[in-house]
C-alpha positions as protocol buffer text, in pm:
chain_id: "A"
residue {
  index: 1
  type: UNK
  ca { x: 1423 y: -490 z: 3454 }
}
residue {
  index: 2
  type: UNK
  ca { x: 1223 y: -168 z: 3498 }
}
residue {
  index: 3
  type: UNK
  ca { x: 899 y: -62 z: 3386 }
}
residue {
  index: 4
  type: UNK
  ca { x: 1003 y: 130 z: 3094 }
}
residue {
  index: 5
  type: UNK
  ca { x: 1206 y: -221 z: 2920 }
}
residue {
  index: 6
  type: UNK
  ca { x: 834 y: -411 z: 3007 }
}
residue {
  index: 7
  type: UNK
  ca { x: 670 y: -188 z: 2772 }
}
residue {
  index: 8
  type: UNK
  ca { x: 974 y: -176 z: 2567 }
}
residue {
  index: 9
  type: UNK
  ca { x: 985 y: -587 z: 2515 }
}
residue {
  index: 10
  type: UNK
  ca { x: 631 y: -605 z: 2524 }
}
residue {
  index: 11
  type: UNK
  ca { x: 696 y: -317 z: 2154 }
}
residue {
  index: 12
  type: UNK
  ca { x: 875 y: -520 z: 2037 }
}
residue {
  index: 13
  type: UNK
  ca { x: 709 y: -855 z: 2116 }
}
residue {
  index: 14
  type: UNK
  ca { x: 304 y: -700 z: 1935 }
}
residue {
  index: 15
  type: UNK
  ca { x: 477 y: -536 z: 1667 }
}
residue {
  index: 16
  type: UNK
  ca { x: 617 y: -913 z: 1551 }
}
residue {
  index: 17
  type: UNK
  ca { x: 287 y: -1067 z: 1583 }
}
residue {
  index: 18
  type: UNK
  ca { x: 147 y: -803 z: 1393 }
}
residue {
  index: 19
  type: UNK
  ca { x: 389 y: -903 z: 1095 }
}
residue {
  index: 20
  type: UNK
  ca { x: 366 y: -1299 z: 1156 }
}
residue {
  index: 21
  type: UNK
  ca { x: 3 y: -1158 z: 1129 }
}
residue {
  index: 22
  type: UNK
  ca { x: 73 y: -946 z: 828 }
}
residue {
  index: 23
  type: UNK
  ca { x: 299 y: -1160 z: 659 }
}
residue {
  index: 24
  type: UNK
  ca { x: -66 y: -1453 z: 727 }
}
residue {
  index: 25
  type: UNK
  ca { x: -247 y: -1302 z: 481 }
}
residue {
  index: 26
  type: UNK
  ca { x: -25 y: -1226 z: 249 }
}
residue {
  index: 27
  type: UNK
  ca { x: 52 y: -1565 z: 161 }
}
residue {
  index: 28
  type: UNK
  ca { x: -269 y: -1664 z: 240 }
}
residue {
  index: 29
  type: UNK
  ca { x: -344 y: -1368 z: -92 }
}
residue {
  index: 30
  type: UNK
  ca { x: -105 y: -1504 z: -277 }
}
residue {
  index: 31
  type: UNK
  ca { x: -248 y: -1872 z: -289 }
}
residue {
  index: 32
  type: UNK
  ca { x: -578 y: -1767 z: -345 }
}
residue {
  index: 33
  type: UNK
  ca { x: -460 y: -1501 z: -635 }
}
residue {
  index: 34
  type: UNK
  ca { x: -267 y: -1849 z: -796 }
}
residue {
  index: 35
  type: UNK
  ca { x: -561 y: -2003 z: -728 }
}
residue {
  index: 36
  type: UNK
  ca { x: -779 y: -1831 z: -909 }
}
residue {
  index: 37
  type: UNK
  ca { x: -559 y: -1902 z: -1155 }
}
residue {
  index: 38
  type: UNK
  ca { x: -445 y: -1477 z: -1178 }
}
residue {
  index: 39
  type: UNK
  ca { x: -151 y: -1499 z: -994 }
}
residue {
  index: 40
  type: UNK
  ca { x: -126 y: -1194 z: -1230 }
}
residue {
  index: 41
  type: UNK
  ca { x: -241 y: -946 z: -883 }
}
residue {
  index: 42
  type: UNK
  ca { x: -14 y: -1054 z: -662 }
}
residue {
  index: 43
  type: UNK
  ca { x: 196 y: -730 z: -816 }
}
residue {
  index: 44
  type: UNK
  ca { x: -56 y: -494 z: -734 }
}
residue {
  index: 45
  type: UNK
  ca { x: 39 y: -256 z: -547 }
}
residue {
  index: 46
  type: UNK
  ca { x: -185 y: -279 z: -294 }
}
residue {
  index: 47
  type: UNK
  ca { x: -42 y: -635 z: -251 }
}
residue {
  index: 48
  type: UNK
  ca { x: 313 y: -494 z: -275 }
}
residue {
  index: 49
  type: UNK
  ca { x: 246 y: -231 z: 74 }
}
residue {
  index: 50
  type: UNK
  ca { x: 102 y: -574 z: 268 }
}
residue {
  index: 51
  type: UNK
  ca { x: 437 y: -727 z: 285 }
}
residue {
  index: 52
  type: UNK
  ca { x: 595 y: -426 z: 260 }
}
residue {
  index: 53
  type: UNK
  ca { x: 399 y: -364 z: 595 }
}
residue {
  index: 54
  type: UNK
  ca { x: 475 y: -778 z: 754 }
}
residue {
  index: 55
  type: UNK
  ca { x: 832 y: -706 z: 682 }
}
residue {
  index: 56
  type: UNK
  ca { x: 839 y: -348 z: 889 }
}
residue {
  index: 57
  type: UNK
  ca { x: 677 y: -499 z: 1135 }
}
residue {
  index: 58
  type: UNK
  ca { x: 840 y: -787 z: 1207 }
}
residue {
  index: 59
  type: UNK
  ca { x: 1200 y: -598 z: 1138 }
}
residue {
  index: 60
  type: UNK
  ca { x: 1141 y: -298 z: 1380 }
}
residue {
  index: 61
  type: UNK
  ca { x: 1182 y: -58 z: 1106 }
}
residue {
  index: 62
  type: UNK
  ca { x: 1046 y: 294 z: 1014 }
}
residue {
  index: 63
  type: UNK
  ca { x: 1171 y: 297 z: 707 }
}
residue {
  index: 64
  type: UNK
  ca { x: 988 y: -44 z: 576 }
}
residue {
  index: 65
  type: UNK
  ca { x: 679 y: 72 z: 789 }
}
residue {
  index: 66
  type: UNK
  ca { x: 690 y: 418 z: 651 }
}
residue {
  index: 67
  type: UNK
  ca { x: 742 y: 307 z: 291 }
}
residue {
  index: 68
  type: UNK
  ca { x: 424 y: 95 z: 356 }
}
residue {
  index: 69
  type: UNK
  ca { x: 247 y: 438 z: 445 }
}
residue {
  index: 70
  type: UNK
  ca { x: 321 y: 616 z: 130 }
}
residue {
  index: 71
  type: UNK
  ca { x: 165 y: 337 z: -87 }
}
residue {
  index: 72
  type: UNK
  ca { x: -94 y: 310 z: 97 }
}
residue {
  index: 73
  type: UNK
  ca { x: -246 y: 661 z: 261 }
}
residue {
  index: 74
  type: UNK
  ca { x: -438 y: 745 z: -95 }
}
residue {
  index: 75
  type: UNK
  ca { x: -475 y: 411 z: -259 }
}
residue {
  index: 76
  type: UNK
  ca { x: -645 y: 283 z: -14 }
}
residue {
  index: 77
  type: UNK
  ca { x: -834 y: 655 z: 32 }
}
residue {
  index: 78
  type: UNK
  ca { x: -937 y: 613 z: -262 }
}
residue {
  index: 79
  type: UNK
  ca { x: -1088 y: 239 z: -271 }
}
residue {
  index: 80
  type: UNK
  ca { x: -1239 y: 285 z: 31 }
}
residue {
  index: 81
  type: UNK
  ca { x: -1453 y: 584 z: -84 }
}
residue {
  index: 82
  type: UNK
  ca { x: -1558 y: 363 z: -354 }
}
residue {
  index: 83
  type: UNK
  ca { x: -1622 y: 88 z: -162 }
}
residue {
  index: 84
  type: UNK
  ca { x: -1870 y: 314 z: 80 }
}
residue {
  index: 85
  type: UNK
  ca { x: -2033 y: 492 z: -199 }
}
residue {
  index: 86
  type: UNK
  ca { x: -2120 y: 156 z: -351 }
}
residue {
  index: 87
  type: UNK
  ca { x: -2252 y: -3 z: -29 }
}
residue {
  index: 88
  type: UNK
  ca { x: -2437 y: 361 z: 20 }
}
residue {
  index: 89
  type: UNK
  ca { x: -2521 y: 467 z: -336 }
}
residue {
  index: 90
  type: UNK
  ca { x: -2533 y: 79 z: -494 }
}
residue {
  index: 91
  type: UNK
  ca { x: -2284 y: 305 z: -784 }
}
residue {
  index: 92
  type: UNK
  ca { x: -1881 y: 335 z: -780 }
}
residue {
  index: 93
  type: UNK
  ca { x: -1732 y: 629 z: -805 }
}
residue {
  index: 94
  type: UNK
  ca { x: -1457 y: 477 z: -965 }
}
residue {
  index: 95
  type: UNK
  ca { x: -1560 y: 133 z: -1056 }
}
residue {
  index: 96
  type: UNK
  ca { x: -1308 y: -6 z: -887 }
}
residue {
  index: 97
  type: UNK
  ca { x: -1426 y: -188 z: -659 }
}
residue {
  index: 98
  type: UNK
  ca { x: -1696 y: -372 z: -872 }
}
residue {
  index: 99
  type: UNK
  ca { x: -1573 y: -706 z: -811 }
}
residue {
  index: 100
  type: UNK
  ca { x: -1698 y: -724 z: -479 }
}
residue {
  index: 101
  type: UNK
  ca { x: -2098 y: -667 z: -590 }
}
residue {
  index: 102
  type: UNK
  ca { x: -1989 y: -1070 z: -646 }
}
residue {
  index: 103
  type: UNK
  ca { x: -1698 y: -1155 z: -443 }
}
residue {
  index: 104
  type: UNK
  ca { x: -1724 y: -1462 z: -292 }
}
residue {
  index: 105
  type: UNK
  ca { x: -1561 y: -1558 z: 87 }
}
residue {
  index: 106
  type: UNK
  ca { x: -1192 y: -1653 z: -93 }
}
residue {
  index: 107
  type: UNK
  ca { x: -1212 y: -1303 z: -271 }
}
residue {
  index: 108
  type: UNK
  ca { x: -1358 y: -1106 z: 56 }
}
residue {
  index: 109
  type: UNK
  ca { x: -1039 y: -1272 z: 214 }
}
residue {
  index: 110
  type: UNK
  ca { x: -753 y: -1204 z: 39 }
}
residue {
  index: 111
  type: UNK
  ca { x: -891 y: -824 z: -96 }
}
residue {
  index: 112
  type: UNK
  ca { x: -1009 y: -713 z: 326 }
}
residue {
  index: 113
  type: UNK
  ca { x: -646 y: -605 z: 381 }
}
residue {
  index: 114
  type: UNK
  ca { x: -761 y: -247 z: 165 }
}
residue {
  index: 115
  type: UNK
  ca { x: -998 y: -233 z: 558 }
}
residue {
  index: 116
  type: UNK
  ca { x: -758 y: -266 z: 787 }
}
residue {
  index: 117
  type: UNK
  ca { x: -394 y: -196 z: 638 }
}
residue {
  index: 118
  type: UNK
  ca { x: -409 y: 124 z: 655 }
}
residue {
  index: 119
  type: UNK
  ca { x: -619 y: 220 z: 992 }
}
residue {
  index: 120
  type: UNK
  ca { x: -334 y: -72 z: 1136 }
}
residue {
  index: 121
  type: UNK
  ca { x: -37 y: 181 z: 987 }
}
residue {
  index: 122
  type: UNK
  ca { x: -212 y: 552 z: 1091 }
}
residue {
  index: 123
  type: UNK
  ca { x: -252 y: 371 z: 1417 }
}
residue {
  index: 124
  type: UNK
  ca { x: 159 y: 276 z: 1467 }
}
residue {
  index: 125
  type: UNK
  ca { x: 232 y: 662 z: 1306 }
}
residue {
  index: 126
  type: UNK
  ca { x: 307 y: 827 z: 1596 }
}
residue {
  index: 127
  type: UNK
  ca { x: 633 y: 590 z: 1632 }
}
residue {
  index: 128
  type: UNK
  ca { x: 814 y: 569 z: 1368 }
}
residue {
  index: 129
  type: UNK
  ca { x: 1123 y: 704 z: 1263 }
}
residue {
  index: 130
  type: UNK
  ca { x: 1084 y: 857 z: 955 }
}
residue {
  index: 131
  type: UNK
  ca { x: 1356 y: 979 z: 746 }
}
residue {
  index: 132
  type: UNK
  ca { x: 1252 y: 1072 z: 462 }
}
residue {
  index: 133
  type: UNK
  ca { x: 1472 y: 1060 z: 173 }
}
residue {
  index: 134
  type: UNK
  ca { x: 1484 y: 715 z: 235 }
}
residue {
  index: 135
  type: UNK
  ca { x: 1121 y: 648 z: 288 }
}
residue {
  index: 136
  type: UNK
  ca { x: 1016 y: 837 z: -51 }
}
residue {
  index: 137
  type: UNK
  ca { x: 1288 y: 683 z: -240 }
}
residue {
  index: 138
  type: UNK
  ca { x: 1233 y: 379 z: -154 }
}
residue {
  index: 139
  type: UNK
  ca { x: 853 y: 402 z: -225 }
}
residue {
  index: 140
  type: UNK
  ca { x: 929 y: 536 z: -595 }
}
residue {
  index: 141
  type: UNK
  ca { x: 1149 y: 274 z: -647 }
}
residue {
  index: 142
  type: UNK
  ca { x: 923 y: -33 z: -606 }
}
residue {
  index: 143
  type: UNK
  ca { x: 589 y: 170 z: -720 }
}
residue {
  index: 144
  type: UNK
  ca { x: 871 y: 171 z: -1025 }
}
residue {
  index: 145
  type: UNK
  ca { x: 960 y: -218 z: -1021 }
}
residue {
  index: 146
  type: UNK
  ca { x: 631 y: -307 z: -1011 }
}
residue {
  index: 147
  type: UNK
  ca { x: 449 y: -111 z: -1251 }
}
residue {
  index: 148
  type: UNK
  ca { x: 802 y: -187 z: -1519 }
}
residue {
  index: 149
  type: UNK
  ca { x: 703 y: -562 z: -1450 }
}
residue {
  index: 150
  type: UNK
  ca { x: 313 y: -547 z: -1496 }
}
residue {
  index: 151
  type: UNK
  ca { x: 353 y: -343 z: -1816 }
}
residue {
  index: 152
  type: UNK
  ca { x: 674 y: -606 z: -1935 }
}
residue {
  index: 153
  type: UNK
  ca { x: 619 y: -951 z: -1781 }
}
residue {
  index: 154
  type: UNK
  ca { x: 213 y: -923 z: -1750 }
}
residue {
  index: 155
  type: UNK
  ca { x: -85 y: -990 z: -1943 }
}
residue {
  index: 156
  type: UNK
  ca { x: -207 y: -673 z: -2082 }
}
residue {
  index: 157
  type: UNK
  ca { x: -569 y: -789 z: -2045 }
}
residue {
  index: 158
  type: UNK
  ca { x: -520 y: -751 z: -1599 }
}
residue {
  index: 159
  type: UNK
  ca { x: -381 y: -388 z: -1707 }
}
residue {
  index: 160
  type: UNK
  ca { x: -312 y: -486 z: -1347 }
}
residue {
  index: 161
  type: UNK
  ca { x: -42 y: -107 z: -1241 }
}
residue {
  index: 162
  type: UNK
  ca { x: -264 y: 64 z: -1456 }
}
residue {
  index: 163
  type: UNK
  ca { x: 80 y: 24 z: -1604 }
}
residue {
  index: 164
  type: UNK
  ca { x: -91 y: -62 z: -1987 }
}
residue {
  index: 165
  type: UNK
  ca { x: -356 y: 244 z: -1968 }
}
residue {
  index: 166
  type: UNK
  ca { x: -515 y: 452 z: -1688 }
}
residue {
  index: 167
  type: UNK
  ca { x: -890 y: 387 z: -1734 }
}
residue {
  index: 168
  type: UNK
  ca { x: -938 y: 390 z: -2078 }
}
residue {
  index: 169
  type: UNK
  ca { x: -1316 y: 392 z: -2086 }
}
residue {
  index: 170
  type: UNK
  ca { x: -1290 y: 674 z: -2048 }
}
residue {
  index: 171
  type: UNK
  ca { x: -1228 y: 809 z: -2412 }
}
residue {
  index: 172
  type: UNK
  ca { x: -1114 y: 1117 z: -2241 }
}
residue {
  index: 173
  type: UNK
  ca { x: -843 y: 1296 z: -2555 }
}
residue {
  index: 174
  type: UNK
  ca { x: -591 y: 1348 z: -2300 }
}
residue {
  index: 175
  type: UNK
  ca { x: -538 y: 1014 z: -2177 }
}
residue {
  index: 176
  type: UNK
  ca { x: -666 y: 821 z: -2453 }
}
residue {
  index: 177
  type: UNK
  ca { x: -321 y: 1028 z: -2625 }
}
residue {
  index: 178
  type: UNK
  ca { x: -138 y: 857 z: -2278 }
}
residue {
  index: 179
  type: UNK
  ca { x: -286 y: 526 z: -2312 }
}
residue {
  index: 180
  type: UNK
  ca { x: -145 y: 564 z: -2669 }
}
residue {
  index: 181
  type: UNK
  ca { x: 247 y: 679 z: -2550 }
}
residue {
  index: 182
  type: UNK
  ca { x: 543 y: 468 z: -2616 }
}
residue {
  index: 183
  type: UNK
  ca { x: 532 y: 185 z: -2290 }
}
residue {
  index: 184
  type: UNK
  ca { x: 890 y: 437 z: -2118 }
}
residue {
  index: 185
  type: UNK
  ca { x: 715 y: 713 z: -2196 }
}
residue {
  index: 186
  type: UNK
  ca { x: 364 y: 621 z: -2019 }
}
residue {
  index: 187
  type: UNK
  ca { x: 553 y: 424 z: -1779 }
}
residue {
  index: 188
  type: UNK
  ca { x: 728 y: 732 z: -1679 }
}
residue {
  index: 189
  type: UNK
  ca { x: 469 y: 1009 z: -1700 }
}
residue {
  index: 190
  type: UNK
  ca { x: 271 y: 742 z: -1453 }
}
residue {
  index: 191
  type: UNK
  ca { x: 495 y: 716 z: -1201 }
}
residue {
  index: 192
  type: UNK
  ca { x: 574 y: 1122 z: -1198 }
}
residue {
  index: 193
  type: UNK
  ca { x: 173 y: 1098 z: -1081 }
}
residue {
  index: 194
  type: UNK
  ca { x: 176 y: 855 z: -871 }
}
residue {
  index: 195
  type: UNK
  ca { x: 489 y: 1060 z: -745 }
}
residue {
  index: 196
  type: UNK
  ca { x: 234 y: 1389 z: -690 }
}
residue {
  index: 197
  type: UNK
  ca { x: -22 y: 1290 z: -631 }
}
residue {
  index: 198
  type: UNK
  ca { x: 61 y: 960 z: -395 }
}
residue {
  index: 199
  type: UNK
  ca { x: 379 y: 925 z: -254 }
}
residue {
  index: 200
  type: UNK
  ca { x: 399 y: 1310 z: -185 }
}
residue {
  index: 201
  type: UNK
  ca { x: 100 y: 1376 z: 2 }
}
residue {
  index: 202
  type: UNK
  ca { x: 154 y: 1063 z: 201 }
}
residue {
  index: 203
  type: UNK
  ca { x: 470 y: 1188 z: 316 }
}
residue {
  index: 204
  type: UNK
  ca { x: 361 y: 1548 z: 447 }
}
residue {
  index: 205
  type: UNK
  ca { x: 70 y: 1368 z: 669 }
}
residue {
  index: 206
  type: UNK
  ca { x: 362 y: 1083 z: 752 }
}
residue {
  index: 207
  type: UNK
  ca { x: 560 y: 1452 z: 839 }
}
residue {
  index: 208
  type: UNK
  ca { x: 352 y: 1634 z: 1054 }
}
residue {
  index: 209
  type: UNK
  ca { x: 468 y: 1671 z: 1340 }
}
residue {
  index: 210
  type: UNK
  ca { x: 280 y: 1564 z: 1688 }
}
residue {
  index: 211
  type: UNK
  ca { x: 243 y: 1653 z: 2088 }
}
residue {
  index: 212
  type: UNK
  ca { x: 229 y: 1352 z: 2095 }
}
residue {
  index: 213
  type: UNK
  ca { x: 517 y: 1245 z: 1969 }
}
residue {
  index: 214
  type: UNK
  ca { x: 694 y: 852 z: 2115 }
}
residue {
  index: 215
  type: UNK
  ca { x: 941 y: 964 z: 2309 }
}
residue {
  index: 216
  type: UNK
  ca { x: 697 y: 1172 z: 2547 }
}
residue {
  index: 217
  type: UNK
  ca { x: 441 y: 916 z: 2645 }
}
residue {
  index: 218
  type: UNK
  ca { x: 703 y: 658 z: 2710 }
}
residue {
  index: 219
  type: UNK
  ca { x: 652 y: 438 z: 2352 }
}
residue {
  index: 220
  type: UNK
  ca { x: 960 y: 228 z: 2211 }
}
residue {
  index: 221
  type: UNK
  ca { x: 1044 y: 417 z: 1829 }
}
residue {
  index: 222
  type: UNK
  ca { x: 1063 y: 195 z: 1554 }
}
residue {
  index: 223
  type: UNK
  ca { x: 1473 y: 206 z: 1440 }
}
residue {
  index: 224
  type: UNK
  ca { x: 1434 y: 333 z: 1060 }
}
residue {
  index: 225
  type: UNK
  ca { x: 1786 y: 195 z: 1067 }
}
residue {
  index: 226
  type: UNK
  ca { x: 1653 y: -162 z: 1037 }
}
residue {
  index: 227
  type: UNK
  ca { x: 1578 y: -168 z: 687 }
}
């Protein structure tokens, strides 16, 4: 076995060990949420992307990892910004991380993927052979499923994935009109906004050419055909 084959083998097993670790964390998140009586929160996009990343590393699927990247780049960046503002200034900009003020150990364990998942995927970004159409369509379909389930099957009180209302406390007339619209129209607007504000910008970042491509580095690229 030559050095290139040995490096390829190490890369495969490293990815699978990461996948196993992410799978264990996702299971822990589900157990904690159910134990806390908040099982509906498992359907949040951030938890779905954790599962996608776990499957992507386990199966060496560039498509699944690309989908996870699309789903976390903008939302997790906003989440981290909100958390940082709360830690430094004492005031969260968007208020999406206010629950961290009184979070217990279990809550921290179930939410800590917000801190590591984006950097982890970013580190492996150059190893992806992204199929843009499949990746974008797959993530859009996953989000459509998440928001449909959140709207039609989960209680409005939890407002998972903002499927029932988008920041209703803002009391802004155009936003109030959107929140009061028929459910199918609201979900169509929500998914369109996610596509334009979350997934397409992340796709642009994911597709930025790099001088340090996998082949130049001698790193085995993840196959987009698996997943």
